[in-house]
Backbone as JSON, one array per atom type, in Angstrom:
{
  "sequence": "MRGLVTVTAPGLGGIPRGLLSDVRAVTPAAGVATTTVVTEPLLFGDDPSLMSRPALALGPDAGGLVDLEVVDGGLNGLRGHAIALDERVGRVGRSLDVIMGDGARGRARVVATYRRGLGFGPVVVSRDLAAAHTTTGLDSAILARPAELGPLLARWPGVELTTRPEGPQAGSASAQALVNMAVLAVLLAYVLVAVANRLVATTTGRRDELDGLRRLGATPRQLRRMIRWEAAMIAAGASGAGLVLSAVPLVLLGVGFLARPAPSGPLWLAPASVLVVGLVVWSAMELPARRIIH",
  "N": [[0.82, -1.2, 0.0], [2.06, 1.15, -0.51], [2.77, 4.55, -1.5], [0.19, 5.54, -1.57], [-2.72, 7.43, -0.55], [-4.7, 7.79, 2.41], [-8.04, 7.76, 3.33], [-10.03, 8.41, 6.05], [-12.61, 8.15, 8.58], [-12.76, 8.86, 11.55], [-14.57, 9.57, 13.65], [-17.05, 8.75, 12.81], [-17.68, 6.1, 12.68], [-17.12, 4.7, 10.4], [-16.62, 4.78, 6.78], [-18.59, 7.17, 5.17], [-21.53, 6.43, 3.24], [-21.42, 6.74, -0.24], [-19.18, 8.36, -0.33], [-16.98, 6.93, -1.3], [-17.6, 6.61, -4.01], [-17.5, 9.28, -4.85], [-14.79, 9.84, -4.46], [-13.67, 8.09, -6.26], [-14.37, 9.28, -8.61], [-12.46, 11.15, -8.92], [-9.92, 9.99, -8.6], [-8.28, 6.76, -8.86], [-9.52, 4.44, -6.51], [-10.13, 2.43, -3.57], [-12.23, 0.73, -1.3], [-11.56, -0.38, 2.01], [-11.62, -2.67, 4.76], [-11.47, -3.94, 8.11], [-11.7, -7.04, 9.78], [-12.67, -9.89, 11.79], [-12.04, -13.29, 11.57], [-12.82, -16.74, 12.09], [-11.19, -19.72, 11.58], [-10.35, -23.02, 10.42], [-7.28, -24.67, 11.47], [-4.5, -23.19, 9.87], [-1.81, -22.41, 9.69], [1.43, -23.45, 10.83], [1.58, -24.14, 14.25], [-0.87, -23.1, 14.87], [-3.99, -23.14, 16.75], [-5.24, -26.37, 17.42], [-7.97, -26.83, 17.01], [-9.89, -24.51, 16.36], [-9.12, -21.29, 14.97], [-8.83, -17.93, 15.7], [-8.44, -15.02, 13.81], [-7.27, -11.81, 12.68], [-8.45, -10.16, 9.73], [-8.06, -8.67, 6.53], [-10.38, -6.86, 4.62], [-11.18, -6.72, 1.3], [-12.1, -5.54, -1.97], [-12.86, -6.28, -5.47], [-11.85, -4.04, -6.72], [-9.47, -3.43, -5.55], [-7.29, -4.51, -6.72], [-5.4, -3.05, -8.33], [-4.28, -1.4, -6.48], [-3.59, -2.42, -3.9], [-0.9, -4.39, -3.29], [-0.68, -7.59, -3.07], [0.99, -9.42, -4.08], [0.0, -11.49, -5.89], [-0.21, -14.92, -6.58], [-1.73, -16.93, -7.79], [-4.88, -16.99, -9.45], [-6.96, -14.09, -8.86], [-7.56, -10.77, -7.56], [-9.85, -9.7, -8.55], [-11.84, -11.49, -8.27], [-12.86, -11.27, -5.74], [-15.66, -11.25, -4.61], [-18.86, -11.53, -3.08], [-19.15, -14.59, -1.29], [-16.19, -15.0, -0.99], [-12.68, -15.53, -0.65], [-9.16, -14.79, -0.2], [-6.07, -16.51, 0.11], [-2.96, -17.01, 1.84], [-0.29, -18.29, -0.07], [0.96, -20.44, 1.09], [-0.88, -21.83, 2.56], [-3.17, -22.51, 1.19], [-5.09, -23.1, -1.85], [-6.27, -22.05, -5.06], [-9.71, -22.44, -5.72], [-10.31, -24.07, -3.63], [-12.54, -24.69, -0.89], [-13.47, -23.15, 2.19], [-14.41, -23.43, 5.53], [-15.71, -20.86, 7.52], [-16.03, -18.71, 10.35], [-17.61, -15.78, 11.02], [-17.15, -12.46, 12.42], [-19.51, -11.88, 13.81], [-20.35, -14.29, 14.64], [-21.64, -15.82, 12.75], [-21.77, -18.66, 10.66], [-20.2, -19.86, 7.69], [-19.35, -20.74, 4.29], [-16.63, -20.27, 2.31], [-15.17, -19.61, -0.87], [-11.93, -20.02, -2.28], [-10.37, -17.64, -4.16], [-7.99, -16.57, -4.89], [-4.46, -16.74, -4.39], [-1.65, -15.59, -2.51], [1.63, -14.09, -1.93], [2.5, -12.37, 0.11], [1.92, -12.97, 2.87], [2.98, -12.5, 5.4], [2.82, -9.78, 5.72], [0.11, -9.11, 5.25], [-1.39, -11.01, 6.5], [-2.74, -14.39, 6.77], [-5.26, -14.63, 5.63], [-7.49, -13.0, 3.48], [-10.52, -11.43, 3.11], [-13.53, -10.99, 1.16], [-15.04, -7.76, 0.61], [-17.8, -7.8, 0.47], [-18.46, -10.1, 1.92], [-17.49, -9.44, 4.46], [-18.97, -7.1, 5.05], [-21.55, -8.05, 5.26], [-21.69, -9.11, 7.75], [-21.33, -7.24, 9.71], [-22.26, -4.49, 11.87], [-22.78, -1.92, 10.7], [-21.91, -2.2, 8.08], [-20.08, -0.63, 6.77], [-17.1, 0.65, 5.16], [-13.77, 0.72, 6.56], [-11.8, 2.44, 5.74], [-10.54, 4.35, 2.94], [-8.44, 3.67, 0.31], [-6.41, 5.43, -1.9], [-5.07, 6.71, -5.0], [-2.64, 9.34, -4.99], [-4.02, 12.57, -5.2], [-5.74, 15.69, -5.85], [-7.67, 16.02, -3.37], [-8.68, 17.66, -1.45], [-10.77, 19.79, -1.82], [-12.97, 18.11, -2.37], [-13.22, 16.45, -0.07], [-13.77, 18.36, 1.79], [-16.44, 18.73, 1.73], [-17.44, 16.72, 3.2], [-18.02, 16.33, 6.37], [-16.03, 15.39, 9.21], [-14.33, 13.67, 7.95], [-11.05, 12.53, 7.28], [-7.82, 13.01, 5.8], [-4.82, 11.38, 5.08], [-1.39, 11.13, 4.26], [0.13, 9.03, 4.96], [1.05, 5.68, 4.34], [0.13, 3.51, 5.77], [-2.4, 2.5, 6.11], [-5.8, 1.71, 7.28], [-5.41, 1.2, 10.0], [-3.46, 2.83, 11.0], [-3.14, 4.63, 13.15], [-3.42, 3.09, 15.56], [-1.37, 1.28, 15.05], [0.86, 2.98, 15.07], [0.84, 3.89, 17.73], [1.26, 1.46, 19.05], [3.79, 0.9, 18.06], [5.29, 2.93, 19.28], [5.08, 2.21, 21.99], [6.39, -0.26, 21.89], [8.94, 0.61, 21.14], [9.65, 2.11, 23.39], [9.74, 0.13, 25.41], [11.76, -1.47, 24.34], [13.9, 0.34, 24.42], [14.28, 0.64, 27.19], [15.06, -1.98, 27.87], [17.44, -2.22, 26.35], [18.96, -0.2, 27.54], [19.25, -1.27, 30.11], [20.81, -3.55, 29.5], [23.12, -2.33, 28.48], [24.03, -0.91, 30.72], [24.58, -3.06, 32.45], [26.64, -4.35, 31.0], [28.55, -2.29, 30.94], [29.11, -2.04, 33.71], [30.26, -4.54, 34.14], [32.58, -4.38, 32.53], [33.9, -2.24, 33.78], [34.39, -3.34, 36.31], [36.06, -5.48, 35.54], [38.24, -4.12, 34.38], [39.14, -2.61, 36.57], [39.96, -4.68, 38.24], [42.34, -5.37, 37.1], [44.48, -4.11, 38.19], [46.87, -5.07, 39.45], [48.06, -6.31, 37.27], [48.55, -4.13, 35.51], [50.2, -2.57, 37.14], [52.37, -4.29, 37.34], [53.26, -4.32, 34.65], [54.11, -1.69, 34.45], [56.28, -1.7, 36.2], [57.95, -3.26, 34.73], [58.76, -1.59, 32.8], [56.96, -0.38, 31.05], [55.4, 2.53, 29.8], [53.01, 5.02, 31.04], [51.63, 6.06, 28.82], [51.88, 4.02, 26.9], [50.46, 1.99, 28.2], [47.9, 3.09, 28.29], [47.37, 3.19, 25.57], [47.31, 0.45, 25.01], [45.02, -0.33, 26.47], [43.1, 1.11, 25.06], [43.23, -0.08, 22.53], [42.33, -2.63, 23.19], [39.74, -1.98, 24.02], [38.73, -1.06, 21.58], [38.78, -3.41, 20.04], [37.01, -5.02, 21.49], [34.62, -3.52, 21.26], [34.33, -3.54, 18.46], [34.02, -6.29, 17.98], [31.65, -6.82, 19.43], [29.82, -5.11, 18.13], [29.97, -6.07, 15.48], [29.06, -8.73, 15.82], [26.46, -8.23, 16.73], [25.33, -6.91, 14.49], [25.45, -8.92, 12.55], [23.86, -10.94, 13.7], [21.39, -9.63, 13.8], [20.9, -9.2, 11.14], [19.88, -11.47, 9.84], [17.08, -11.98, 10.78], [16.07, -9.47, 9.95], [16.4, -9.48, 7.17], [14.71, -11.62, 6.48], [12.23, -10.58, 7.37], [12.11, -8.33, 5.71], [11.91, -9.51, 3.16], [9.47, -10.83, 3.45], [7.59, -8.78, 4.11], [8.17, -6.63, 2.37], [9.05, -7.65, 0.02], [11.72, -7.56, -0.65], [15.19, -7.87, 0.24], [16.32, -5.79, 1.68], [15.69, -3.99, 4.6], [13.04, -1.73, 5.64], [13.32, 1.6, 6.82], [15.1, 4.04, 8.86], [18.48, 4.38, 7.93], [20.47, 5.35, 9.53], [20.36, 4.24, 12.01], [21.99, 1.97, 12.28], [24.85, 2.81, 12.16], [24.62, 4.55, 14.36], [24.04, 2.82, 16.48], [26.42, 1.35, 16.56], [28.16, 3.41, 17.27], [27.2, 4.09, 19.85], [27.72, 1.7, 21.25], [30.51, 1.68, 21.04], [31.19, 4.01, 22.51], [30.25, 3.34, 25.08], [31.85, 1.1, 25.71], [34.44, 2.22, 25.52], [34.33, 4.23, 27.54], [33.87, 2.65, 29.81], [36.23, 1.25, 30.05], [38.44, 2.95, 29.6], [38.29, 5.11, 31.49], [38.4, 3.92, 34.18], [40.94, 2.73, 33.85], [42.66, 4.93, 33.56], [42.64, 6.05, 36.13], [43.9, 4.03, 37.55], [46.41, 3.87, 36.31], [47.51, 6.39, 36.71]],
  "CA": [[0.0, 0.0, 0.0], [2.94, 2.3, -0.55], [2.44, 5.52, -2.52], [-1.24, 5.83, -1.55], [-3.26, 8.24, 0.53], [-5.74, 7.09, 3.14], [-9.18, 8.56, 3.79], [-10.69, 7.77, 7.18], [-13.65, 8.93, 9.27], [-12.64, 8.29, 12.9], [-15.7, 9.79, 14.53], [-18.32, 8.4, 12.17], [-17.89, 4.67, 12.7], [-16.85, 4.12, 9.08], [-16.69, 5.69, 5.64], [-19.99, 7.43, 4.79], [-21.96, 5.9, 1.94], [-21.33, 7.73, -1.31], [-17.87, 9.0, -0.39], [-16.09, 6.16, -2.17], [-17.93, 6.94, -5.41], [-17.0, 10.62, -5.13], [-13.33, 9.78, -4.57], [-13.35, 7.39, -7.5], [-14.55, 10.21, -9.72], [-11.26, 11.98, -8.99], [-8.72, 9.17, -8.67], [-8.54, 5.35, -8.52], [-9.64, 4.25, -5.06], [-10.75, 1.18, -3.14], [-12.6, 0.67, 0.11], [-10.99, -1.5, 2.77], [-12.14, -2.82, 6.11], [-10.82, -5.0, 8.89], [-12.66, -7.86, 10.48], [-12.09, -11.06, 12.44], [-12.62, -14.55, 11.11], [-12.36, -17.96, 12.76], [-11.03, -20.75, 10.57], [-9.6, -24.2, 10.8], [-5.85, -24.37, 11.51], [-3.89, -22.96, 8.57], [-0.38, -22.26, 9.81], [2.09, -24.23, 11.87], [1.44, -23.51, 15.55], [-2.26, -22.7, 15.11], [-4.78, -23.97, 17.65], [-5.65, -27.56, 16.66], [-9.4, -26.87, 16.74], [-10.25, -23.33, 15.57], [-8.16, -20.2, 15.15], [-9.34, -16.6, 15.41], [-7.37, -14.21, 13.24], [-7.73, -10.61, 11.99], [-8.42, -10.29, 8.28], [-8.32, -7.48, 5.74], [-11.49, -7.02, 3.68], [-10.93, -5.99, 0.06], [-12.99, -5.83, -3.09], [-12.16, -6.47, -6.75], [-11.23, -2.79, -7.13], [-8.2, -3.25, -4.85], [-6.22, -5.17, -7.45], [-4.36, -2.15, -8.79], [-3.83, -0.53, -5.39], [-2.97, -3.22, -2.84], [-0.06, -5.4, -3.92], [-0.51, -8.79, -2.26], [1.83, -10.3, -4.89], [-0.86, -12.63, -6.18], [0.45, -16.03, -7.26], [-2.71, -17.65, -8.6], [-6.18, -16.33, -9.37], [-6.92, -12.63, -8.93], [-8.43, -10.07, -6.61], [-11.12, -9.36, -9.19], [-12.84, -12.47, -7.86], [-13.28, -11.05, -4.35], [-17.06, -10.85, -4.56], [-19.68, -12.51, -2.39], [-18.47, -15.46, -0.33], [-14.89, -15.3, -1.57], [-11.53, -15.15, 0.16], [-7.84, -15.08, -0.73], [-5.23, -17.13, 1.13], [-1.52, -17.11, 1.67], [0.0, -19.46, -0.92], [1.45, -21.56, 1.89], [-1.94, -22.51, 3.3], [-4.35, -22.82, 0.39], [-5.0, -23.09, -3.3], [-7.46, -21.54, -5.72], [-10.74, -23.44, -5.92], [-10.62, -24.73, -2.36], [-13.57, -24.07, -0.05], [-13.03, -23.1, 3.57], [-15.43, -23.06, 6.51], [-15.3, -19.69, 8.3], [-16.98, -18.11, 11.29], [-17.37, -14.35, 10.97], [-17.07, -11.78, 13.7], [-20.78, -11.89, 14.52], [-20.67, -15.67, 14.98], [-22.29, -16.53, 11.65], [-20.94, -19.65, 9.96], [-20.36, -19.86, 6.25], [-18.34, -21.45, 3.51], [-16.11, -19.34, 1.32], [-14.29, -20.22, -1.88], [-10.65, -19.34, -2.45], [-10.29, -17.13, -5.53], [-6.63, -16.1, -5.16], [-3.41, -16.98, -3.39], [-0.66, -14.5, -2.58], [2.89, -14.36, -1.24], [2.8, -11.47, 1.22], [1.13, -13.32, 4.04], [3.56, -11.91, 6.61], [2.37, -8.41, 5.84], [-1.34, -8.96, 5.19], [-2.07, -12.1, 7.19], [-2.99, -15.55, 5.91], [-6.6, -14.61, 5.04], [-8.11, -11.75, 3.03], [-11.91, -11.74, 2.76], [-14.16, -10.0, 0.29], [-15.79, -6.71, 1.3], [-19.2, -8.24, 0.55], [-18.58, -11.06, 3.01], [-17.29, -8.75, 5.73], [-20.05, -6.14, 5.29], [-22.78, -8.76, 5.6], [-21.64, -9.58, 9.14], [-21.01, -6.13, 10.59], [-23.45, -3.71, 12.22], [-23.02, -0.83, 9.76], [-21.55, -2.56, 6.72], [-19.27, 0.43, 6.18], [-15.66, 0.45, 5.06], [-12.97, 1.38, 7.58], [-10.97, 3.47, 5.12], [-10.42, 4.35, 1.49], [-7.09, 3.81, -0.21], [-6.53, 6.1, -3.2], [-3.89, 7.32, -5.58], [-2.54, 10.77, -4.63], [-4.74, 13.5, -6.07], [-6.24, 16.86, -5.15], [-8.93, 15.6, -2.77], [-9.09, 18.61, -0.42], [-12.1, 20.36, -2.04], [-14.0, 17.07, -2.29], [-13.4, 16.0, 1.31], [-14.3, 19.47, 2.58], [-17.91, 18.6, 1.73], [-17.78, 15.58, 4.05], [-17.54, 16.59, 7.74], [-15.54, 14.25, 9.97], [-13.45, 12.84, 7.13], [-9.66, 12.95, 7.35], [-6.94, 12.53, 4.75], [-3.43, 11.27, 5.49], [-0.49, 10.62, 3.22], [0.83, 7.85, 5.46], [0.54, 4.53, 3.59], [-0.04, 2.32, 6.61], [-3.74, 1.95, 5.98], [-6.81, 2.15, 8.23], [-5.02, 1.02, 11.39], [-2.2, 3.53, 11.18], [-3.05, 5.22, 14.47], [-3.14, 2.07, 16.56], [-0.06, 0.72, 14.78], [1.86, 3.94, 15.52], [0.87, 3.85, 19.19], [1.9, 0.21, 19.45], [5.22, 1.02, 17.76], [5.9, 3.77, 20.31], [5.2, 1.4, 23.2], [7.44, -1.25, 21.65], [10.23, 1.3, 21.16], [9.96, 2.47, 24.78], [10.15, -1.1, 26.12], [13.06, -1.88, 23.8], [14.91, 1.27, 24.92], [14.55, 0.29, 28.58], [15.82, -3.24, 27.89], [18.78, -1.95, 25.86], [19.67, 0.56, 28.57], [19.61, -2.22, 31.16], [21.91, -4.38, 29.01], [24.32, -1.49, 28.38], [24.51, -0.65, 32.09], [25.18, -4.3, 32.96], [27.91, -4.56, 30.3], [29.49, -1.27, 31.42], [29.54, -2.41, 35.06], [31.16, -5.68, 34.03], [33.86, -3.91, 32.0], [34.55, -1.44, 34.83], [34.91, -4.26, 37.33], [37.18, -6.23, 34.96], [39.39, -3.23, 34.24], [39.64, -2.29, 37.92], [40.63, -5.87, 38.75], [43.65, -5.56, 36.44], [45.44, -3.19, 38.81], [48.16, -5.72, 39.63], [48.65, -6.52, 35.95], [49.06, -2.86, 35.0], [51.35, -2.17, 37.96], [53.49, -5.14, 36.94], [53.76, -3.84, 33.37], [54.86, -0.44, 34.68], [57.58, -2.04, 36.79], [58.78, -3.85, 33.69], [59.24, -0.52, 31.92], [55.91, 0.21, 30.21], [55.04, 3.9, 30.18], [51.56, 5.23, 31.11], [51.08, 6.25, 27.47], [51.78, 2.71, 26.28], [49.38, 1.25, 28.85], [46.62, 3.65, 27.83], [47.17, 2.75, 24.18], [46.92, -0.95, 25.06], [43.62, -0.38, 26.9], [42.25, 1.62, 23.98], [43.15, -1.11, 21.5], [41.46, -3.68, 23.71], [38.37, -1.46, 23.96], [38.31, -1.02, 20.17], [38.51, -4.78, 19.58], [35.78, -5.49, 22.13], [33.49, -2.81, 20.64], [34.16, -4.03, 17.08], [33.46, -7.64, 18.03], [30.25, -6.76, 19.87], [29.02, -4.48, 17.07], [29.9, -6.99, 14.34], [28.18, -9.85, 16.16], [25.08, -7.73, 16.78], [24.85, -6.64, 13.13], [25.26, -10.19, 11.85], [22.71, -11.64, 14.26], [20.16, -8.92, 13.45], [20.7, -9.17, 9.69], [19.07, -12.61, 9.39], [15.64, -11.7, 10.89], [15.69, -8.29, 9.17], [16.28, -9.89, 5.78], [13.49, -12.42, 6.36], [11.08, -9.68, 7.47], [12.07, -7.5, 4.51], [11.39, -10.32, 2.05], [8.06, -11.13, 3.68], [6.75, -7.6, 4.1], [8.47, -5.67, 1.31], [9.49, -8.39, -1.16], [13.12, -7.25, -0.92], [15.95, -8.18, 1.46], [16.68, -4.59, 2.43], [14.58, -3.57, 5.45], [12.61, -0.35, 5.55], [13.6, 2.33, 8.05], [16.27, 4.93, 8.78], [19.75, 3.66, 7.9], [21.41, 5.89, 10.51], [20.3, 3.46, 13.25], [23.12, 1.03, 12.35], [26.05, 3.48, 12.68], [24.37, 5.11, 15.69], [24.19, 1.73, 17.45], [27.86, 1.07, 16.67], [28.75, 4.52, 18.02], [26.82, 3.96, 21.26], [28.49, 0.59, 21.81], [31.89, 2.12, 21.16], [31.31, 4.97, 23.61], [30.08, 2.63, 26.35], [33.04, 0.28, 25.97], [35.58, 3.12, 25.76], [34.18, 4.87, 28.85], [33.96, 1.65, 30.88], [37.6, 0.75, 30.18], [39.42, 4.04, 29.62], [38.24, 5.92, 32.71], [39.03, 3.2, 35.31], [42.37, 2.51, 33.6], [43.38, 6.17, 33.83], [42.8, 6.19, 37.58], [44.88, 3.04, 38.02], [47.74, 4.18, 35.76], [48.04, 7.59, 37.33]],
  "C": [[0.86, 1.26, 0.0], [2.54, 3.23, -1.68], [0.97, 5.87, -2.6], [-1.56, 6.82, -0.44], [-4.43, 7.49, 1.15], [-6.8, 8.07, 3.61], [-9.88, 7.79, 4.9], [-11.75, 8.71, 7.76], [-13.71, 8.45, 10.71], [-13.88, 8.44, 13.77], [-17.04, 9.36, 13.98], [-18.6, 6.91, 12.16], [-17.65, 3.98, 11.38], [-16.97, 5.16, 7.99], [-18.14, 5.92, 5.24], [-20.31, 6.87, 3.4], [-21.95, 7.03, 0.9], [-19.97, 8.38, -1.42], [-16.93, 8.26, -1.32], [-16.35, 6.48, -3.64], [-17.41, 8.32, -5.78], [-15.48, 10.62, -5.3], [-12.93, 9.11, -5.87], [-13.53, 8.29, -8.73], [-13.32, 11.08, -9.93], [-10.02, 11.15, -9.25], [-9.07, 7.72, -8.39], [-8.52, 5.14, -7.02], [-10.33, 2.92, -4.78], [-11.08, 1.27, -1.67], [-11.99, -0.55, 0.77], [-11.63, -1.52, 4.15], [-11.34, -3.89, 6.81], [-11.9, -5.76, 9.65], [-11.92, -9.01, 11.16], [-12.81, -12.29, 11.92], [-12.03, -15.7, 11.93], [-12.34, -19.06, 11.72], [-10.42, -22.0, 11.2], [-8.12, -23.85, 10.84], [-5.27, -24.25, 10.09], [-2.37, -22.97, 8.62], [0.17, -23.17, 10.91], [2.0, -23.48, 13.2], [0.04, -23.01, 15.84], [-2.92, -23.64, 16.12], [-5.32, -25.17, 16.87], [-7.14, -27.61, 16.35], [-9.81, -25.71, 15.83], [-9.28, -22.21, 15.91], [-8.79, -18.89, 14.75], [-8.2, -15.74, 14.9], [-7.97, -12.96, 12.58], [-7.58, -10.79, 10.48], [-8.73, -8.95, 7.64], [-9.44, -7.79, 4.76], [-11.26, -6.12, 2.48], [-11.97, -6.39, -0.98], [-12.21, -6.0, -4.37], [-11.46, -5.21, -7.23], [-9.87, -2.57, -6.48], [-7.02, -3.82, -5.62], [-5.1, -4.26, -7.89], [-3.79, -1.26, -7.71], [-3.08, -1.28, -4.3], [-2.21, -4.38, -3.48], [0.16, -6.56, -2.95], [0.5, -9.75, -2.89], [1.08, -11.62, -5.13], [-0.11, -13.66, -7.0], [-0.5, -16.74, -8.21], [-4.07, -16.97, -8.41], [-6.03, -14.82, -9.48], [-7.88, -12.0, -7.94], [-9.75, -9.65, -7.24], [-12.22, -10.37, -8.86], [-13.33, -12.3, -6.44], [-14.68, -10.44, -4.31], [-17.85, -11.93, -3.82], [-18.88, -13.29, -1.36], [-17.14, -15.92, -0.9], [-13.79, -14.82, -0.63], [-10.26, -15.4, -0.65], [-6.98, -15.59, 0.41], [-3.76, -16.98, 0.79], [-1.23, -18.38, 0.88], [0.46, -20.67, -0.13], [0.33, -22.39, 2.51], [-3.15, -22.86, 2.45], [-4.08, -22.77, -1.09], [-6.32, -22.58, -3.87], [-8.43, -22.69, -5.99], [-11.12, -24.17, -4.66], [-11.75, -23.99, -1.65], [-13.16, -24.19, 1.41], [-14.2, -22.69, 4.46], [-14.91, -21.91, 7.37], [-16.43, -19.3, 9.24], [-16.64, -16.62, 11.35], [-17.43, -13.74, 12.36], [-18.36, -11.78, 14.49], [-21.22, -13.31, 14.89], [-21.32, -16.46, 13.88], [-21.31, -17.46, 10.95], [-21.23, -19.6, 8.47], [-19.25, -20.63, 5.58], [-17.91, -20.53, 2.38], [-15.18, -20.06, 0.36], [-13.03, -19.37, -2.02], [-10.51, -18.93, -3.92], [-8.89, -16.64, -5.87], [-5.7, -16.57, -4.04], [-2.32, -15.94, -3.6], [0.54, -14.84, -1.72], [3.06, -13.54, 0.04], [1.9, -11.71, 2.43], [1.68, -12.73, 5.32], [3.06, -10.49, 6.81], [0.87, -8.25, 5.95], [-2.1, -10.05, 5.93], [-2.39, -13.23, 6.23], [-4.34, -15.52, 5.21], [-6.98, -13.18, 4.67], [-9.52, -12.1, 2.56], [-12.47, -10.65, 1.86], [-14.92, -8.97, 1.13], [-17.26, -7.11, 1.45], [-19.39, -9.17, 1.74], [-18.43, -10.37, 4.36], [-18.46, -7.83, 6.06], [-21.33, -6.83, 5.72], [-22.81, -9.19, 7.06], [-21.12, -8.51, 10.07], [-22.27, -5.3, 10.83], [-23.79, -2.67, 11.17], [-22.79, -1.23, 8.31], [-20.7, -1.53, 6.01], [-17.81, 0.04, 6.11], [-14.96, 1.19, 6.2], [-12.17, 2.54, 7.01], [-11.07, 3.34, 3.61], [-8.96, 4.55, 1.14], [-7.19, 4.38, -1.62], [-5.17, 6.56, -3.69], [-3.84, 8.79, -5.19], [-3.21, 11.65, -5.67], [-5.19, 14.69, -5.22], [-7.64, 16.55, -4.6], [-9.44, 16.6, -1.73], [-10.47, 19.21, -0.65], [-13.23, 19.34, -1.92], [-14.27, 16.71, -0.83], [-13.93, 17.11, 2.21], [-15.82, 19.41, 2.67], [-18.38, 17.45, 2.62], [-17.23, 15.82, 5.46], [-17.1, 15.31, 8.44], [-14.61, 13.34, 9.22], [-12.04, 13.4, 7.16], [-8.85, 12.29, 6.24], [-5.51, 12.5, 5.27], [-2.63, 10.7, 4.35], [0.3, 9.43, 3.7], [0.21, 6.61, 4.82], [0.19, 3.34, 4.45], [-1.44, 1.72, 6.52], [-4.65, 2.35, 7.12], [-6.42, 2.0, 9.68], [-3.72, 1.75, 11.7], [-2.06, 4.08, 12.58], [-2.7, 4.2, 15.54], [-1.77, 1.44, 16.34], [1.04, 1.65, 15.27], [1.97, 3.92, 17.03], [1.56, 2.59, 19.68], [3.4, 0.27, 19.18], [5.93, 1.86, 18.81], [6.09, 2.99, 21.61], [6.32, 0.38, 23.05], [8.83, -0.6, 21.71], [10.63, 1.67, 22.58], [10.44, 1.25, 25.57], [11.53, -1.54, 25.65], [14.17, -0.98, 24.32], [15.28, 0.96, 26.36], [15.4, -0.98, 28.66], [17.26, -3.02, 27.42], [19.6, -1.16, 26.88], [20.12, -0.35, 29.71], [20.81, -3.07, 30.74], [23.21, -3.57, 28.96], [24.9, -1.19, 29.75], [25.18, -1.89, 32.66], [26.53, -4.57, 32.31], [28.95, -3.56, 30.79], [29.99, -1.61, 32.82], [30.53, -3.57, 35.02], [32.54, -5.26, 33.53], [34.62, -3.08, 33.02], [35.17, -2.35, 35.88], [36.12, -5.04, 36.8], [38.43, -5.37, 34.85], [39.98, -2.87, 35.59], [40.39, -3.47, 38.52], [41.98, -6.14, 38.12], [44.72, -4.65, 37.02], [46.82, -3.83, 38.95], [48.85, -5.95, 38.29], [49.27, -5.24, 35.41], [50.26, -2.37, 35.81], [52.57, -3.0, 37.6], [54.09, -4.71, 35.62], [54.54, -2.55, 33.53], [56.22, -0.74, 35.28], [58.53, -2.67, 35.77], [59.22, -2.83, 32.65], [58.19, 0.09, 31.01], [55.55, 1.6, 30.72], [53.52, 4.02, 30.29], [50.92, 5.39, 29.73], [50.91, 4.91, 26.77], [50.64, 1.88, 26.88], [48.02, 1.77, 28.4], [46.32, 3.23, 26.39], [46.73, 1.29, 24.14], [45.45, -1.09, 25.45], [42.7, 0.08, 25.78], [42.12, 0.61, 22.84], [42.25, -2.26, 21.94], [40.0, -3.24, 23.65], [37.86, -1.45, 22.53], [37.97, -2.41, 19.66], [37.22, -5.32, 20.2], [34.55, -4.84, 21.49], [33.24, -3.31, 19.23], [33.55, -5.42, 17.07], [32.0, -7.64, 18.43], [29.36, -6.17, 18.78], [28.87, -5.42, 15.88], [28.97, -8.16, 14.62], [26.72, -9.41, 16.19], [24.51, -7.48, 15.39], [24.58, -7.94, 12.38], [24.02, -10.91, 12.37], [21.39, -10.95, 13.91], [19.87, -8.95, 11.95], [19.77, -10.28, 9.23], [17.57, -12.33, 9.56], [15.2, -10.49, 10.08], [15.52, -8.64, 7.7], [15.0, -10.69, 5.57], [12.25, -11.54, 6.44], [10.97, -8.79, 6.23], [11.51, -8.25, 3.32], [9.9, -10.57, 2.22], [7.16, -9.92, 3.55], [6.93, -6.74, 2.86], [8.91, -6.33, 0.01], [10.89, -7.98, -1.59], [13.91, -7.5, 0.36], [16.29, -6.96, 2.29], [15.51, -4.14, 3.29], [14.24, -2.1, 5.24], [12.88, 0.34, 6.87], [14.83, 3.19, 7.9], [17.57, 4.15, 8.88], [20.72, 4.15, 8.97], [21.37, 5.11, 11.82], [21.49, 2.52, 13.39], [24.4, 1.73, 12.82], [25.84, 4.11, 14.05], [24.52, 4.04, 16.76], [25.66, 1.38, 17.66], [28.55, 2.15, 17.49], [28.44, 4.42, 19.51], [27.61, 2.84, 21.93], [29.94, 0.99, 22.02], [32.1, 3.07, 22.32], [31.19, 4.28, 24.96], [31.33, 1.83, 26.7], [34.24, 1.16, 26.29], [35.5, 3.73, 27.16], [34.4, 3.87, 29.97], [35.37, 1.12, 31.05], [38.62, 1.87, 30.33], [39.43, 4.78, 30.95], [38.81, 5.18, 33.92], [40.53, 3.0, 35.1], [43.19, 3.76, 33.87], [43.62, 6.35, 35.33], [43.86, 5.22, 38.11], [46.29, 3.44, 37.57], [48.35, 5.4, 36.42], [48.23, 7.38, 38.84]]
}
C-alpha cells in the first residue's frame, strides 16, 4: 500500500456511503475494512481446533492498489463469499469453513493466493462477506492514488486525509510502535549498564597486571594505548556480532513484508548503534584505567 493516501472517518464509525464513489470520480480508489474470522488451523502452531485471526477485507477494485503479490487467481474475484489465502496454506478453488465476527458460519471459496502473508495475514476476505456480518456494513478506510482531494473531502464533515501509507489502522499501529520502542529502549539501557559495570569491574581488577607492566618498563602512554586497542577490539566484536545476528531476521522480514531483502527504516540506526556501543566500551575501560595508571 505504498504511494497511496488514506481517507478515514474516525468519529463516524466508518466511511460514509457515497464517499467512495466521489473519490473514484477523482482518482482510482478502493474501500478497505478489517474484520475477524475464525477458521480451521492454517499455519504451523495454530490452535488444533479453531483459530481466530484478523483479516483485511478488500474488493475487486483493490487489485491495482494493494499489492498482495498474487500467485494464482486474482483479486477481481473477491465478490460474495470469496476469500484469498496465503499461498502456503491454500490453493485456488478450495472451499473453507469460516466463522465471521458476529458468529455466523459460512463457507467461502478461495479465488486467489498470494505471497505477502507476513504483511497482510494468511486470510483476506471480500468486502461483501465482511459487510454482511457487521453492524453498519461500512468500510474502515479508502485507499486512493494521490490527487487533489481537499475540495472534495471538505464537503464531508468528519473525514480525514493522510499521506501515510499504513492503511486504516495507522493510528493504533503507531501507538503500538511507540510502546514497543519504549520497552526496547529500557531493555537496551539495562543491558548497556550491565555490560558497562562488568567492564569497569574487569578493568579495575587488572590493577596488579598494569602495575606489573609499569615495573617492567611500560610507560603510562603505552598502557593507555593498550587499553584503547582492547576497547576497540571489544566494541568491534560486539558491534559486528550484533549486526550479523540482526541481519538474518531483518532480511526475512524484509522479504516477507516488502518483497526485498533490504529492510525499511532509517539507515542511521546502524552506525548510531555502533557509536553507542563504542562509547560505552571506551568509557567503561578508559576511565578506570586512567585512575589506576596515574
